[in-house]
C-alpha positions in Angstrom: -76.4 -74.8 109.3 -74.3 -77.4 111.0 -74.9 -79.1 114.3 -71.7 -77.3 115.6 -73.1 -74.0 114.6 -76.4 -74.7 116.4 -74.5 -75.9 119.4 -72.5 -72.6 119.6 -75.7 -70.6 119.4 -77.4 -72.7 122.1 -74.3 -72.3 124.4 -74.4 -68.5 123.9 -78.1 -68.4 124.7 -77.5 -70.5 127.8 -74.7 -68.1 128.9 -76.8 -65.0 128.3 -80.5 -66.0 128.8 -81.6 -62.3 128.8 -80.1 -61.6 125.4 -82.4 -60.8 122.4 -81.3 -64.0 120.6 -82.0 -66.2 123.6 -85.4 -64.7 124.2 -86.4 -64.8 120.5 -86.1 -68.5 120.2 -83.2 -68.3 117.8 -81.4 -71.2 119.4 -84.3 -73.5 118.8 -84.7 -72.4 115.2 -81.0 -72.9 114.7 -81.2 -76.4 116.0 -84.2 -77.1 113.8 -82.2 -75.8 110.8 -79.3 -78.0 111.6 -81.6 -81.0 111.9 -83.1 -80.3 108.5 -79.7 -79.8 107.0 -78.5 -83.1 108.4 -81.6 -84.8 107.1 -81.0 -83.3 103.6 -77.4 -84.6 103.7 -78.7 -88.1 104.4 -81.4 -88.1 101.7 -79.2 -86.8 98.9 -77.2 -89.4 97.0 -74.1 -88.9 94.9 -76.2 -87.6 92.0 -77.8 -84.9 94.1 -81.3 -86.4 93.7 -83.6 -87.4 96.5 
């Protein structure tokens, strides 16, 4: 998941705080997934090895 994806999810949750997604903590999990994905991109070299 990209940072842009997580940002869109967070914005939607902020606009509709009573929604199931906002109340379930999905936005926080999306941000965490985006952070992990970004870290994976940094750790991986051209050969795909860490």
